[in-house]
N, C-alpha and C positions, 0 to 999 in steps of 0.2 A: 571589428565586428560590433554589432549592437548587443547589449546585455543588460539585464536587470542586476544591479549591484547593491548589496546591503552593507553599509559601512559600520554597523553596530548600533546605529540610531535610526537611520532612515533608509528606505529603499528607493533607488533612482534608476531611470532608464538612461543608459549612456551609449553613445555611438562610436566612441574612440577606444574601445577596449581591444587589446592585442589578442589575436587568435591564439589559443593554447598550443604549446609545443607538444609534440607527441614523443614520448620516451620509448625506449626499446620494449617491444611486446604490446604496444598500445595502438589504437586506431583513432583517427580524427573523424568525427561524425558531424555531418551537417544536420541540424535539428529541423524536422518538419513540423512537429506539433509537440506541445508539452502541457501537462495537467497541473493545476494548482491544488496542492494538498493542504490539509489542516496543519501538517508539520511545517510547511513553508510559511504559513501565517504565524505559527508559534515562533519560528526563527526570527521574524521581525519584532518579536517581543523579548528576544534574548535567549531563546532555547538553544542549547549546545554552545552558546557563546560564538556562534558562527559569523564570520565576516567573509564576504565574497559574493559569488553568484549562486543563489539557491536553485532549487528545482531538481526533481529526481524521477518524475514520470515523463517519459518521452518516447517518440519514435523518430528515427532519422536515417540518413543514407551515409554509408561509409565512403569517405572521399580519399583517405590516405591511410596506409598501414605501415608501421615501422616494425615489421616482422616478416619472416620468410614465408609464413602462411598468408597468402593473399586471397583466400577463398571468398571472403566477405566483401572484397573491394567492389564498390558500386551497388551493394545490396542494401535493402531496407532492413533495419534491425531495431530491436529493443535491447536493454542492457540491465543486468544485475547491478545494483547500486553499490554493493559492498566489494571493496577491492582489497584483497588479502595481501599480506607481505610475500607469501609463497616460499619463504625460506625453509630449507630442510630442517633447521633447528626448531622451527615453530611447532609446538605440540598440537595446535589446532589445525594449521594448514596441512600438517603431515597426515591427519586422519580425515581430511575432507570437510573440516568445520571452519573453512575460511571466513564464513559470515560472522564468526565469533573471534577472529584473530585480533589480539590486543593491539596490533600495529596497523589495523585496517584503516583505510579512508573510506568515506561514504559520500557518494555523489550528491552535491548540493546540501550536505548536512554536516559533514565533519572532514575538514582538511582537504577537500577536493571541490573545485568549482563545478557547478551543476548545469542543468538543462535550460535555464532561462537565459539562453544566449544562442546566437546563430550557430555556434560550434561548441562541442565538448569533446573530451577524450576519455576513453575507458580502455582497460586491458582487452585485447582481442578475445581472450577466454571468457570475458563477461558478456559478450555480445551473442545474441540469438537471432536467427533469420526469421523474418515475419512472412507467413504464407501469403500468396498473392490475393487470396480471397478475404483477407482481413484488412479492413479499412484503417486509415491512419487514426481515426477516432477510437476505434476498438483497440488498436495496438497501444495507444496511449494509456488505456486502462489496464494494461498487462501487469504493471508493477503492483497496484493495490489489489488486483484480482489474485495475483500470486500470493499475496499475504493471506488471502482467504484459503487458498489451497494448501498453505503451510499447515493448517490445522489437520488436514487429512494425512500429513506426514507424521504428525505427533500423536494422534488419537485414532483408535480403531472404531469404525462405525459399523453397526450391524442393522439388519432389518428390524430387529426387536427394540432398538434404541429409540427412545423418545428424546428429541433434541429441542432445546429452547434457545433461540437467538434473541438477544436483548439489545435493542437499538435499531432504529430504522433510517439511519444516515447512510451515506455512500458506502462506508466500510461494512456496515451490517448487511446491506443489500447485496454487496459483492460476496460476502461470506455465504449468504443464502444460496447464491449461484453455485459456489464451490461445494457446499454440503449437499445440495440437491443432486449431485452426481452419485451420491451414495443411496442406499436403500432405506436410510433412517427416516423416521416420521418427524417432520419439522413443524414446530410452532414458532411464529415470529411475533414478538411483542414490541410495540412502540407507541409514540404519541400522535403520529400524523396519519390519518386515514388514507390520504392520497399516496403516501409512500408505502404504506402497508399493502395497498392494492397491487403494487409491483411484486411484492413477495407472494401474494395470493395468486397472481398470474403465473408464478413460477411453481405453483403446486403446493404451497405451504398453507397451513391453517394460520390465520392472523387474529391477534387480540390487541385491543387498545389497552394501554397501561392501566387506566383507571377501572378497567373491567376484568383485570387478570384474576382468575381464581387462585386459591391457595393450593396449587398443584405443584408437585416436584417432578424433576426430569432426570434422566440418566446422564445427559450431557448438557451443560448450559454454557453458552458462549456470550461473554460480555463484550459489547462493542459500543458502549456509551461514552466512555472516557470520564465518568463521574463516580464519586464515592457513593452516591445514592444508587447508581446503576450497579455498582459492585455489591452493595448490601442487598439489593433486590435480587440479583443473580444468585447470590449465596443462599438466600432464603428459599429459592426454588430449585436447589440442587439436592438430589436424593442422598441419603446416607450412602457412603462409598461411591458416590457419583463423581463426575469430573467437571470442574469449573475451568473454562478456558478464558484467560484474560487476553483479549486481543487489542485493547487500547491502553495506553499509558494513563495513569490516574495521578495527575499532579494536584494533590489536594492536601491541606493541613487538617482535614477532618479526621477524627478518630474512627478507626474501622475495627469492629469487634470480631476477632478471629476465633472466638470460643467454639462456635458451631463447626469450624473446620476440623478441630480436634475431636469434639464429641461425636460428630457424624462421619469422621474419617474420610473427609473429602480430599480428593486429589486436585491441586491447583496447577494448571499448566500455563506458563507464560509463552506467548506466541507472537513472533515479530515478522520479519521479512520471510518471503517464501521463494521456492524454486520457480523459475519462469516457465519451464517447458510444460508442466501440467496446465498452466494458464493459457499458453499459446495453443496447446492441443484443444482446449475447450473453445477458444475463440474461433479456431479453424473449423469447428462444426457448423459455423454460421450463426451462432447465437447473437441476438441483437440487444445490446446494452445501451442503446441510444437514449432510452428513457432516463438514464442516470446522468445525462449530460444537460446542464443548464444552458450555458451559452459558450460560444467560441468567439474569441476576440482576435483581431490582428495584433501581432506583437507590438506594433507601435502604440497600441492602446493597453499595454500590459498593466499600467498602474490602475486604470479603470477596471480591468479584469480582477485585479487583486481586491479592490473594494467590493466588487460583485461577489467574489468568493467568500468574503467576510459576512455577507448578509445572512441573517439567521434563517436556517432551513434551506440554504442554497445546496444544490447538488453539485456535480463536477463542472468546474469552469476550466476551459482550455485556451491555450494560446496557439495561434496558427502563424507559422513563419512564411 
């Protein structure tokens, strides 16, 4: 099969990669479309010391199942990227926290080849059926959208809550869609008027970063991935408010946590999310095509990677 392979130094498109073997309980999925994430770009810079086939946002068709349950055979699916060990002795798997299993593998990120290939494998229990009315493009956005819906699993939102979303990139805008399903009042701040218009169209108040008033919010969601973004978010969180960290901040900058203690702020780390709420939202017919920059044929995957690195780029996808 064809696959994009990262050898630890360089990523290359190869056409002679062996199709993955499916182990007990797994399915072989023919990839239809895959999305390039900032995490994939970071992997090519050494993140997670990953070597192999990256990619974790996908939609595909199940071609083979090594399990007695054949329900999904021939069906279009997306998949939870975290593969837990499932052992009865694992204290995380035993209580339904497989996404934090210390022995887990993660599709295209840790110890498991990913979606930038014509085929991938995942445990059958990780796969979810895609409704007929959800296009391949929308289904490919399911994984990052699920990360937005994860916040709703961790934080309670009420109609009285004033929420600030910081960052107008792909992640921030998908978070906006997730939080918009609550009754909370949303303000979205960022640097790019054209991107903020997408949040405005979704019913949010929008503010440019350099015009942000000194106002504090009940819940602040940081989605910039920068130390400056964290400091900004912290300064706009009310005493006893909640600050949700949705992006990893790989920075050597000093971060002053004094106000966290003084103002008794609750910090919530938020990572991957459950797929079903995201699928349910997509099934309503919501159109997220404005978040998609370009779609490249897989033979042009290296060109697609360069396009995804472009400053201000939205979602870039690969079509098989």
